[in-house]
PAGUFI-572289 format. One line per field, with one value per atom (N, C-alpha, C): atom name; x, y, z negated. Coordinates in nm, 2 decimals, decimal comma. Layout:
name CA	...
c1 X	...
c2 Y	...
c3 Z	...
! end
This chain:
name N	CA	C	N	CA	C	N	CA	C	N	CA	C	N	CA	C	N	CA	C	N	CA	C	N	CA	C	N	CA	C	N	CA	C	N	CA	C	N	CA	C	N	CA	C	N	CA	C	N	CA	C	N	CA	C	N	CA	C	N	CA	C	N	CA	C	N	CA	C	N	CA	C	N	CA	C	N	CA	C	N	CA	C	N	CA	C	N	CA	C	N	CA	C	N	CA	C	N	CA	C	N	CA	C	N	CA	C	N	CA	C	N	CA	C	N	CA	C	N	CA	C	N	CA	C	N	CA	C	N	CA	C	N	CA	C	N	CA	C	N	CA	C	N	CA	C	N	CA	C	N	CA	C	N	CA	C	N	CA	C	N	CA	C	N	CA	C	N	CA	C	N	CA	C	N	CA	C	N	CA	C	N	CA	C	N	CA	C	N	CA	C	N	CA	C	N	CA	C	N	CA	C	N	CA	C	N	CA	C	N	CA	C	N	CA	C	N	CA	C	N	CA	C	N	CA	C	N	CA	C	N	CA	C	N	CA	C	N	CA	C	N	CA	C	N	CA	C	N	CA	C	N	CA	C	N	CA	C	N	CA	C	N	CA	C	N	CA	C	N	CA	C	N	CA	C	N	CA	C	N	CA	C	N	CA	C	N	CA	C	N	CA	C	N	CA	C	N	CA	C	N	CA	C	N	CA	C	N	CA	C	N	CA	C	N	CA	C	N	CA	C	N	CA	C	N	CA	C	N	CA	C	N	CA	C	N	CA	C	N	CA	C	N	CA	C	N	CA	C	N	CA	C	N	CA	C	N	CA	C	N	CA	C	N	CA	C	N	CA	C	N	CA	C	N	CA	C	N	CA	C	N	CA	C	N	CA	C	N	CA	C	N	CA	C	N	CA	C	N	CA	C	N	CA	C	N	CA	C	N	CA	C	N	CA	C	N	CA	C	N	CA	C	N	CA	C	N	CA	C	N	CA	C	N	CA	C	N	CA	C	N	CA	C	N	CA	C	N	CA	C	N	CA	C	N	CA	C	N	CA	C	N	CA	C	N	CA	C	N	CA	C	N	CA	C	N	CA	C	N	CA	C	N	CA	C	N	CA	C	N	CA	C	N	CA	C	N	CA	C	N	CA	C	N	CA	C	N	CA	C	N	CA	C	N	CA	C	N	CA	C	N	CA	C	N	CA	C	N	CA	C	N	CA	C	N	CA	C	N	CA	C	N	CA	C	N	CA	C	N	CA	C	N	CA	C	N	CA	C	N	CA	C	N	CA	C	N	CA	C	N	CA	C	N	CA	C	N	CA	C
c1 13,17	13,07	13,02	13,10	13,10	12,95	12,90	12,83	12,65	12,66	12,58	12,54	12,61	12,58	12,52	12,57	12,53	12,39	12,36	12,20	12,09	12,17	12,11	12,06	12,16	12,11	12,04	12,02	11,95	11,77	11,73	11,62	11,55	11,67	11,70	11,54	11,46	11,34	11,38	11,43	11,44	11,34	11,34	11,21	11,31	11,18	11,17	11,15	11,18	11,17	11,01	10,97	10,80	10,79	10,80	10,71	10,68	10,80	10,85	10,78	10,75	10,62	10,50	10,47	10,31	10,30	10,39	10,34	10,36	10,45	10,46	10,29	10,28	10,13	10,01	10,00	9,90	9,91	10,01	10,04	10,02	9,99	9,98	9,79	9,78	9,62	9,54	9,60	9,54	9,53	9,62	9,66	9,56	9,56	9,48	9,33	9,28	9,19	9,06	9,14	9,12	9,08	9,18	9,12	9,00	8,98	8,88	8,76	8,76	8,63	8,58	8,68	8,62	8,60	8,65	8,59	8,45	8,47	8,30	8,21	8,23	8,15	8,11	8,24	8,24	8,10	8,14	8,11	7,90	7,87	7,72	7,68	7,75	7,74	7,67	7,76	7,74	7,60	7,59	7,42	7,34	7,36	7,22	7,17	7,28	7,23	7,31	7,23	7,33	7,41	7,56	7,65	7,68	7,65	7,63	7,57	7,47	7,39	7,38	7,52	7,48	7,61	7,51	7,64	7,67	7,66	7,72	7,84	7,82	7,94	8,06	8,01	8,10	8,16	8,10	8,15	8,31	8,25	8,33	8,47	8,40	8,56	8,63	8,59	8,65	8,75	8,70	8,76	8,88	8,81	8,94	9,09	9,04	9,17	9,23	9,16	9,26	9,32	9,27	9,34	9,42	9,43	9,56	9,66	9,60	9,68	9,79	9,66	9,80	9,90	9,86	9,96	10,04	10,04	10,20	10,24	10,21	10,28	10,37	10,24	10,33	10,47	10,46	10,53	10,62	10,62	10,78	10,78	10,77	10,77	10,87	10,82	10,90	11,08	11,02	11,15	11,26	11,27	11,34	11,34	11,33	11,37	11,48	11,50	11,63	11,61	11,65	11,62	11,68	11,68	11,77	11,76	11,83	11,83	11,88	11,73	11,76	11,86	11,92	12,05	12,03	11,91	11,83	11,93	11,99	12,09	11,97	12,03	11,95	12,01	12,10	12,14	12,12	12,08	12,13	11,98	11,94	11,78	11,78	11,77	11,77	11,60	11,58	11,50	11,44	11,30	11,26	11,27	11,34	11,36	11,19	11,18	11,12	11,14	11,11	11,18	11,05	11,08	11,03	11,08	11,02	11,12	10,99	11,05	10,95	10,93	10,85	10,89	10,92	11,03	11,07	11,00	10,89	10,82	10,69	10,67	10,49	10,52	10,64	10,67	10,61	10,54	10,44	10,57	10,56	10,66	10,55	10,59	10,55	10,62	10,58	10,66	10,60	10,70	10,73	10,79	10,78	10,80	10,93	11,02	11,06	11,07	10,99	10,97	11,02	11,03	11,14	11,08	11,10	11,06	10,92	10,88	10,70	10,68	10,73	10,71	10,67	10,73	10,69	10,56	10,49	10,37	10,34	10,43	10,46	10,38	10,42	10,36	10,25	10,23	10,08	10,10	10,08	10,11	9,96	9,88	9,76	9,82	9,93	10,00	10,13	10,13	10,28	10,39	10,38	10,48	10,55	10,65	10,68	10,78	10,76	10,86	10,97	11,06	11,22	11,17	11,16	11,11	11,02	10,96	10,88	10,96	10,90	11,00	11,05	11,00	11,04	11,11	11,09	11,14	11,29	11,29	11,42	11,50	11,46	11,49	11,57	11,53	11,53	11,63	11,66	11,70	11,90	11,88	12,03	12,09	12,00	12,03	12,03	12,07	12,13	12,02	12,05	11,96	12,03	11,95	12,03	12,00	12,00	12,03	11,88	11,94	11,80	11,85	11,69	11,66	11,57	11,65	11,56	11,46	11,35	11,26	11,17	11,20	11,10	10,98	10,84	10,76	10,68	10,55	10,46	10,44	10,46	10,43	10,56	10,67	10,80	10,87	10,98	11,10	11,06	11,07	11,02	11,17	11,17	11,30	11,22	11,30	11,24	11,41	11,35	11,48	11,42	11,51	11,54	11,49	11,43	11,44	11,51	11,44	11,46	11,46	11,51	11,58	11,57	11,51	11,47	11,44
c2 12,81	12,68	12,60	12,55	12,45	12,49	12,63	12,65	12,68	12,76	12,69	12,51	12,44	12,29	12,23	12,30	12,25	12,29	12,47	12,49	12,38	12,36	12,25	12,15	12,07	11,97	11,93	12,12	12,07	12,12	12,13	12,19	12,05	11,94	11,84	11,74	11,67	11,62	11,53	11,40	11,24	11,15	11,06	10,95	10,81	10,73	10,61	10,58	10,52	10,48	10,47	10,37	10,40	10,51	10,54	10,66	10,79	10,77	10,88	10,79	10,68	10,64	10,67	10,68	10,72	10,87	10,95	11,09	11,14	11,07	11,06	10,96	10,93	10,81	10,92	11,00	11,09	11,19	11,27	11,35	11,35	11,20	11,18	11,14	11,10	11,08	11,24	11,32	11,45	11,54	11,51	11,59	11,56	11,40	11,36	11,32	11,25	11,16	11,26	11,32	11,40	11,56	11,60	11,69	11,70	11,60	11,57	11,54	11,49	11,54	11,64	11,71	11,81	11,91	11,92	11,96	11,94	11,79	11,78	11,79	11,81	11,86	12,06	12,10	12,25	12,26	12,17	12,18	12,20	12,07	12,05	12,14	12,20	12,34	12,47	12,46	12,57	12,58	12,43	12,44	12,42	12,49	12,49	12,65	12,74	12,85	12,95	13,10	13,17	13,12	13,16	13,15	13,17	13,28	13,36	13,29	13,23	13,16	12,98	12,94	12,82	12,75	12,72	12,59	12,56	12,44	12,34	12,40	12,52	12,56	12,61	12,67	12,71	12,58	12,43	12,35	12,29	12,30	12,24	12,32	12,49	12,54	12,50	12,53	12,54	12,35	12,28	12,10	12,18	12,21	12,25	12,32	12,45	12,50	12,41	12,33	12,21	12,14	12,06	11,99	12,07	12,18	12,26	12,28	12,35	12,36	12,22	12,13	11,98	11,97	11,95	11,93	12,03	12,18	12,25	12,18	12,14	12,04	11,97	11,91	11,77	11,80	11,90	11,90	11,99	12,05	12,14	12,00	11,92	11,84	11,69	11,66	11,57	11,66	11,78	11,86	11,84	11,83	11,86	11,72	11,60	11,46	11,42	11,37	11,33	11,13	11,06	10,93	10,84	10,80	10,70	10,62	10,52	10,36	10,33	10,27	10,14	10,01	10,04	9,91	9,81	9,79	9,67	9,60	9,68	9,67	9,62	9,53	9,47	9,52	9,58	9,68	9,82	9,86	10,06	10,05	10,17	10,23	10,29	10,28	10,41	10,42	10,53	10,56	10,41	10,38	10,26	10,18	10,13	10,05	10,00	9,89	9,84	9,78	9,90	9,87	9,87	9,74	9,73	9,78	9,86	9,92	9,88	9,86	9,86	9,94	10,07	10,14	10,08	10,09	10,05	10,10	10,15	10,19	10,11	10,12	10,04	9,87	9,85	9,73	9,72	9,79	9,77	9,79	9,71	9,69	9,70	9,75	9,82	9,83	9,82	9,77	9,90	9,99	10,13	10,11	10,19	10,19	10,33	10,37	10,47	10,55	10,67	10,73	10,86	10,93	11,04	11,14	11,30	11,42	11,40	11,51	11,49	11,59	11,64	11,70	11,60	11,47	11,37	11,32	11,34	11,32	11,15	11,09	10,95	10,89	10,98	10,90	10,85	10,81	10,72	10,66	10,77	10,68	10,56	10,54	10,45	10,34	10,32	10,19	10,19	10,27	10,27	10,37	10,41	10,48	10,55	10,64	10,75	10,82	10,97	11,02	11,08	11,09	11,12	11,27	11,38	11,44	11,44	11,37	11,33	11,29	11,31	11,29	11,14	11,06	10,90	10,88	10,93	10,93	10,96	11,08	11,13	11,08	11,01	10,94	10,82	10,76	10,62	10,61	10,78	10,72	10,72	10,66	10,59	10,53	10,49	10,34	10,24	10,20	10,02	9,97	9,80	9,69	9,69	9,71	9,70	9,83	9,95	10,06	10,07	10,16	10,23	10,40	10,44	10,58	10,67	10,82	10,89	10,96	10,94	11,04	11,14	11,30	11,36	11,39	11,32	11,38	11,50	11,53	11,59	11,59	11,44	11,36	11,35	11,40	11,34	11,29	11,26	11,17	11,01	10,97	10,81	10,73	10,59	10,54	10,44	10,43	10,26	10,18	10,08	9,98	9,94	9,96	9,89	9,74	9,67	9,53	9,45	9,51	9,43	9,56	9,57	9,65	9,56	9,55	9,50	9,60
c3 -9,10	-9,01	-9,11	-9,23	-9,30	-9,35	-9,40	-9,53	-9,43	-9,25	-9,17	-9,20	-9,14	-9,15	-9,28	-9,41	-9,54	-9,56	-9,47	-9,46	-9,39	-9,30	-9,16	-9,25	-9,31	-9,39	-9,49	-9,56	-9,67	-9,61	-9,48	-9,44	-9,40	-9,35	-9,33	-9,42	-9,34	-9,40	-9,42	-9,53	-9,51	-9,49	-9,43	-9,45	-9,35	-9,39	-9,28	-9,17	-9,09	-8,96	-8,98	-9,04	-9,02	-9,11	-9,15	-9,24	-9,09	-9,06	-8,93	-8,81	-8,76	-8,70	-8,69	-8,81	-8,81	-8,81	-8,87	-8,82	-8,66	-8,59	-8,45	-8,38	-8,50	-8,42	-8,47	-8,58	-8,61	-8,55	-8,49	-8,36	-8,26	-8,20	-8,08	-8,10	-8,18	-8,18	-8,22	-8,32	-8,31	-8,17	-8,10	-7,96	-7,88	-7,84	-7,77	-7,83	-7,88	-7,90	-8,03	-8,13	-8,24	-8,16	-8,02	-7,93	-7,89	-7,83	-7,72	-7,80	-7,89	-7,99	-7,98	-8,07	-8,12	-8,03	-7,88	-7,81	-7,76	-7,73	-7,73	-7,81	-7,96	-8,05	-8,04	-7,96	-7,97	-7,86	-7,75	-7,60	-7,66	-7,78	-7,81	-7,88	-7,95	-8,01	-8,00	-7,82	-7,80	-7,70	-7,66	-7,61	-7,69	-7,80	-7,89	-7,86	-7,86	-7,83	-7,89	-7,96	-8,08	-8,14	-8,08	-8,16	-8,33	-8,29	-8,46	-8,55	-8,55	-8,67	-8,63	-8,54	-8,53	-8,60	-8,75	-8,76	-8,78	-8,64	-8,60	-8,51	-8,46	-8,41	-8,52	-8,63	-8,69	-8,77	-8,78	-8,85	-8,72	-8,64	-8,47	-8,49	-8,51	-8,47	-8,62	-8,71	-8,86	-8,86	-8,79	-8,75	-8,66	-8,55	-8,48	-8,53	-8,59	-8,66	-8,74	-8,87	-8,92	-8,83	-8,71	-8,64	-8,58	-8,54	-8,46	-8,57	-8,72	-8,81	-8,83	-8,88	-8,88	-8,79	-8,64	-8,56	-8,56	-8,61	-8,60	-8,72	-8,79	-8,92	-8,89	-8,80	-8,81	-8,71	-8,58	-8,50	-8,62	-8,68	-8,80	-8,84	-8,90	-8,96	-8,89	-8,82	-8,72	-8,63	-8,62	-8,59	-8,66	-8,80	-8,89	-8,95	-8,94	-8,98	-8,97	-9,09	-9,09	-9,09	-8,99	-9,05	-9,12	-9,24	-9,32	-9,34	-9,30	-9,24	-9,41	-9,41	-9,54	-9,54	-9,65	-9,66	-9,67	-9,75	-9,78	-9,88	-9,96	-10,13	-10,18	-10,25	-10,36	-10,50	-10,49	-10,66	-10,70	-10,55	-10,52	-10,53	-10,56	-10,46	-10,38	-10,32	-10,21	-10,11	-10,04	-9,99	-9,90	-9,94	-9,89	-9,91	-10,10	-10,18	-10,24	-10,22	-10,33	-10,48	-10,57	-10,70	-10,82	-10,88	-10,99	-11,13	-11,17	-11,36	-11,42	-11,55	-11,69	-11,79	-11,85	-11,92	-12,03	-12,12	-12,20	-12,34	-12,36	-12,50	-12,47	-12,34	-12,38	-12,29	-12,23	-12,21	-12,07	-12,00	-11,89	-11,83	-11,69	-11,54	-11,44	-11,30	-11,21	-11,07	-10,96	-10,88	-10,80	-10,73	-10,66	-10,52	-10,42	-10,29	-10,31	-10,29	-10,28	-10,14	-10,11	-9,99	-9,99	-9,81	-9,89	-9,97	-9,86	-9,98	-9,95	-10,07	-10,03	-9,93	-9,85	-9,72	-9,65	-9,64	-9,52	-9,57	-9,69	-9,71	-9,69	-9,72	-9,74	-9,86	-9,91	-10,08	-10,13	-10,19	-10,26	-10,36	-10,44	-10,58	-10,60	-10,54	-10,56	-10,52	-10,40	-10,35	-10,37	-10,51	-10,59	-10,48	-10,42	-10,30	-10,38	-10,39	-10,52	-10,41	-10,43	-10,35	-10,40	-10,33	-10,41	-10,48	-10,45	-10,51	-10,64	-10,64	-10,76	-10,93	-11,05	-11,13	-11,14	-11,16	-11,12	-11,01	-10,89	-10,76	-10,78	-10,86	-10,90	-11,00	-11,12	-11,17	-11,15	-11,05	-11,00	-10,89	-10,79	-10,72	-10,71	-10,64	-10,68	-10,77	-10,85	-10,97	-10,94	-11,02	-10,99	-11,10	-11,01	-11,11	-11,26	-11,28	-11,47	-11,55	-11,48	-11,54	-11,62	-11,71	-11,80	-11,73	-11,73	-11,64	-11,73	-11,73	-11,79	-11,75	-11,74	-11,67	-11,77	-11,70	-11,74	-11,69	-11,76	-11,75	-11,79	-11,77	-11,85	-11,99	-12,03	-12,14	-12,20	-12,18	-12,23	-12,15	-12,23	-12,18	-12,17	-12,09	-12,05	-12,00	-12,05	-12,03	-11,93	-11,83	-11,78	-11,72	-11,70	-11,68	-11,57	-11,46	-11,35	-11,30	-11,30	-11,31	-11,16	-11,08	-10,93	-10,83	-10,74	-10,63	-10,46	-10,40	-10,26	-10,17
! end
């Protein structure tokens, strides 16, 4: 029994309430507005005649397939979510933490927000959002303010100091 429970927990995808809400919002949009828009495109393309050589129809059908695949992915993802409550700790790095780190070699600081696993698709490095599955995410998860963490990157090991956690 304990083995089945452990297996179930491994399948759960951890994310913050905010990330979960964004996925639900995207799912609702794709199931309603996006489906309607694509249906209109397909209908308009059908009116152009011969479907075998109708580029607009082919494009609209590809769009429909991509939307339906994304809906399926979102439904599967949402079904396996475990909402992680951010403790608001100012010392321990958890999912949802905003963390300022300094690269000890080049002395450059940057602020990151730790998101859930990569499957949540909440990570966006351009916005400073890193997944707990990324090398730096793994390195800083559960670290404390003042800790020095070693992160294995393709360029080698980089040491970061945890300056601030909020």
